[in-house]
C-alpha positions in Angstrom: 0.1 0.1 0.2 3.3 2.6 -0.5 5.9 4.0 -2.9 8.5 6.5 -2.2 11.1 9.2 -4.2 8.8 9.8 -7.0 8.9 13.0 -8.9 5.4 13.7 -7.5 3.5 16.4 -6.4 3.1 15.8 -2.8 -0.2 15.8 -1.1 -0.8 18.6 1.1 0.3 18.0 4.8 -2.8 17.7 6.3 -3.3 14.6 4.3 -0.7 13.3 6.2 -1.5 9.2 6.3 -4.7 7.0 5.8 -5.9 5.1 8.1 -7.5 1.8 7.6 -10.0 0.0 10.7 -10.8 -2.8 11.9 -9.9 -5.2 9.0 -9.9 -8.7 9.6 -7.1 -10.9 7.9 -6.8 -11.0 4.4 -4.1 -12.4 2.3 -2.2 -12.6 6.0 -2.3 -8.7 6.4 -2.6 -7.5 9.7 -6.1 -7.2 11.2 -6.9 -3.8 12.7 -4.9 -1.1 10.9 -2.9 0.1 8.5 -1.0 3.4 7.0 0.3 4.6 4.1 1.5 8.1 3.2 1.8 10.5 0.7 4.7 11.5 -1.2 8.2 10.9 0.0 9.0 11.8 4.1 11.8 8.9 5.0 9.8 7.5 7.5 8.4 4.2 7.9 4.9 3.7 9.1 3.8 0.5 10.3 1.6 -1.6 12.6 2.6 -2.3 16.1 0.4 -4.7 18.5 -0.2 -4.1 21.9 1.4 -6.8 23.9 -1.1 -6.9 26.6 -3.5 -7.7 23.8 -2.2 -8.8 20.3 -5.6 -8.2 19.0 -5.1 -4.7 19.1 -3.2 -2.9 16.5 -1.9 0.6 16.6 -0.4 2.6 13.8 3.5 3.8 14.3 6.1 5.7 12.6 9.9 5.0 13.1 13.0 6.2 11.2 14.1 4.3 8.4 16.8 3.1 10.0 15.0 2.1 13.5 15.9 4.7 15.2 14.0 7.0 17.3 11.2 6.2 19.7 8.0 5.1 18.0 5.6 7.8 17.2 2.0 6.4 17.9 -0.3 8.0 15.1 -3.7 7.0 15.6 -6.0 4.1 17.6 -7.6 2.2 14.9 -10.7 -0.2 15.1 -13.0 3.3 15.8 -16.2 2.2 14.4 -16.0 -1.3 14.0 -16.8 -1.7 10.5 -13.8 -1.4 8.1 -13.7 2.2 6.4 -10.3 4.5 5.4 -9.9 7.7 7.2 -7.6 10.7 6.5 -5.2 12.1 9.3 -2.4 14.6 9.4 1.1 12.6 10.4 1.1 13.2 13.7 -1.9 11.4 14.1 -4.5 14.2 14.3 -7.6 15.6 12.9 -8.9 11.7 11.5 -11.2 12.3 8.8 -13.7 9.4 7.8 -13.7 9.3 4.2 -15.8 6.4 3.4 -19.1 5.3 5.5 -20.2 2.2 3.5 -21.6 -1.0 5.5 -19.1 -3.4 2.9 -15.2 -3.5 3.8 -13.2 -1.0 2.4 -9.6 -1.5 2.6 -5.8 -1.5 1.8 -5.9 2.1 0.6 -3.1 3.5 -1.5 -2.3 7.2 -2.8 -2.1 8.3 -6.4 1.6 9.6 -7.5 0.3 13.0 -7.4 -1.8 12.9 -4.1 -5.5 13.8 -5.6 -6.8 10.3 -5.2 -6.7 6.8 -3.5 -7.3 3.3 -4.7 -8.8 1.0 -2.7 -10.5 -2.9 -2.5 -13.8 -2.9 -1.4 -16.8 -5.5 -1.2 -19.6 -3.0 -1.5 -20.5 -4.6 -5.1 -20.6 -8.0 -3.3 -16.4 -9.5 -3.7 -13.8 -7.3 -3.4 -12.8 -5.1 -6.4 -10.6 -2.2 -6.9 -12.0 1.4 -6.8 -10.7 5.1 -6.9 -11.8 8.5 -5.5 -11.1 11.6 -4.7 -8.4 12.5 -2.0 -11.8 13.8 0.5 -13.7 10.7 -0.2 -15.6 12.5 -3.2 -16.4 10.7 -6.5 -15.7 6.9 -5.8 -15.6 4.7 -8.9 -15.3 1.3 -9.7 -12.4 0.3 -11.9 -12.7 -3.8 -11.7 -16.0 -6.0 -11.8 -14.8 -9.6 -11.5 -16.4 -12.5 -9.3 -12.7 -12.9 -8.1 -11.1 -10.5 -5.5 -8.9 -8.1 -6.6 -6.6 -6.4 -3.9 -3.9 -4.2 -3.0 -4.3 -1.7 -5.5 -0.8 0.8 -6.5 -0.3 3.1 -8.9 2.9 2.8 -11.2 5.1 5.6 -10.6 4.2 7.5 -13.4 0.4 7.1 -12.6 -0.5 5.3 -16.0 -1.0 1.7 -14.3 -2.0 -0.3 -11.9 -0.7 -3.3 -9.9 -2.9 -5.5 -7.6 -3.3 -9.3 -6.5 -5.8 -11.8 -7.9 -7.0 -14.8 -7.6 -8.9 -14.5 -10.7 -6.8 -17.0 -12.5 -7.5 -19.6 -9.5 -4.7 -19.0 -7.6 -3.5 -15.6 -6.5 -1.0 -13.8 -8.8 0.3 -10.3 -9.7 -2.0 -8.8 -12.3 -1.4 -4.8 -14.2 -4.2 -2.9 -15.9 -4.2 1.1 -16.8 -5.3 3.5 -14.4 -8.8 3.7 -15.8 -9.3 0.2 -15.3 -10.2 -2.2 -18.1 -7.9 -5.2 -19.2 -5.7 -6.7 -17.2 -2.5 -8.9 -17.8 -0.9 -11.7 -15.5 2.6 -11.1 -14.6 3.1 -14.0 -12.3 2.5 -17.5 -12.8 0.0 -19.4 -10.5 2.3 -21.5 -9.0 4.1 -18.9 -6.9 0.8 -18.0 -5.2 1.7 -14.1 -5.2 0.3 -11.0 -3.4 1.4 -7.8 -2.0 3.2 -6.1 -5.2 5.3 -2.8 -4.2 6.4 -0.7 -7.1 10.1 0.2 -7.3 10.1 4.1 -7.1 11.7 4.2 -10.9 9.0 2.0 -11.8 11.2 -0.8 -13.3 10.9 -3.5 -11.0 7.7 -4.7 -8.7 8.5 -6.8 -5.3 5.9 -9.1 -4.3 5.4 -12.4 -1.5 4.7 -16.1 -2.2 2.7 -18.6 -1.1 -0.1 -16.4 -0.2 -2.6 -18.8 0.7 -0.9 -21.7 1.9 -0.1 -22.3 5.7 3.9 -22.5 4.6 6.7 -19.5 5.0 6.3 -16.6 2.2 9.2 -15.5 0.1 10.0 -12.0 -1.0 10.9 -11.5 -4.7 11.1 -8.8 -7.5 10.4 -9.2 -11.5 10.9 -6.8 -14.1 7.7 -4.6 -14.3 6.9 -6.5 -17.3 6.7 -10.0 -15.4 10.2 -11.1 -16.5 13.2 -11.9 -14.6 11.6 -12.7 -11.2 14.5 -13.2 -8.3 13.7 -14.7 -5.1 15.5 -12.2 -2.3 14.9 -14.6 1.0 15.2 -18.2 1.1 15.5 -20.8 4.6 14.7 -17.4 6.3 11.3 -18.2 7.7 7.9 -15.7 7.0 8.8 -12.6 5.2 5.7 -9.9 3.9 4.8 -6.6 2.9 7.9 -5.6 0.6 8.2 -1.6 0.5 10.9 0.3 -1.6 13.1 2.7 0.0 12.8 6.6 -1.5 16.3 6.1 -3.3 15.0 2.2 -4.9 18.4 0.7 -3.4 16.4 -1.2 -0.1 13.2 -2.7 0.9 11.6 -3.0 4.1 9.5 -5.8 5.2 8.2 -7.7 8.0 9.9 -11.2 9.5 9.1 -13.5 12.1 8.2 -17.2 12.6 4.7 -17.8 11.5 2.8 -17.8 15.1 4.9 -15.8 16.8 5.8 -11.8 16.5 7.6 -10.2 13.8 9.9 -7.4 13.4 10.9 -4.9 10.6 13.9 -5.6 8.5 15.7 -3.8 6.1 17.9 -5.3 3.5 19.5 -4.4 -0.1 17.5 -5.2 -3.5 19.5 -8.3 -3.9 18.5 -10.1 -0.6 21.7 -8.8 1.0 22.3 -6.9 4.0 19.5 -7.9 6.1 19.0 -5.8 9.5 16.3 -6.0 12.0 15.3 -2.6 13.1 12.9 -3.1 15.6 14.4 -6.3 17.5 11.2 -6.5 20.1 10.7 -10.0 21.4 7.2 -9.7 22.4 5.7 -7.4 19.6 5.0 -7.6 16.6 5.7 -4.8 13.9 4.1 -5.6 10.5 3.0 -3.9 7.3 5.6 -1.1 7.1 5.5 1.3 4.7 8.3 3.6 3.7 6.9 6.9 3.3 5.2 6.2 0.4 3.4 8.0 -2.6 
């Protein structure tokens, strides 16, 4: 949900971050909260569990090297039903953008900060929708009986990458920013999800083993689906990749399935893995490295 380092028009400071409240587990995404920034600021937003009640998840930010005390932005689960909110980067002035009995989840900014992509079940199943940054002019972009999830604009704003099981298994797909026919980029055998576009638009990071109870690993590929490379292997469970502003690193959450997870960074070749949170009793999840 997430991209940095783009030559884009930043959204006004008041736009801060998007918050998704009350999300249940969808493709291994943490329930309860999610955050994404417009533009580039070098901070990593993430979800942190309450050690006294792991079901509670709040939004925090931290420096990219893990230094500094995490700043709690906002408490989620505020309306019971998953909705999308807008708030300042310091967590103030939360404003509800969606108000629908269906699930409105997985928000992502347009490169110019004027629009927001999201997934919703408001028409029966998970499809991709687009709205203005103030919540107005909601428009449906996909109409498919399968699940279309985690949409994200390309850095130039011309395409949208997303995960879908419309081929039978989950895979990474891409379509025009206006919707229309979609192209499948990954093979069904990868069971792929959580795509994240590199700041220069040339590569896409993603995970495998989306729907089976095995460890997931992080991969990168060319934006056209070629040259798939596995970055993590025999390194437990790795999910939610997000590119750094300069495109030289990825952040992700890592841990053993069923145990707390930490945030890591690594090079785009999988080298130099660093645990930047190192909290054995608390999970940090769903990192977003400043994003756009």
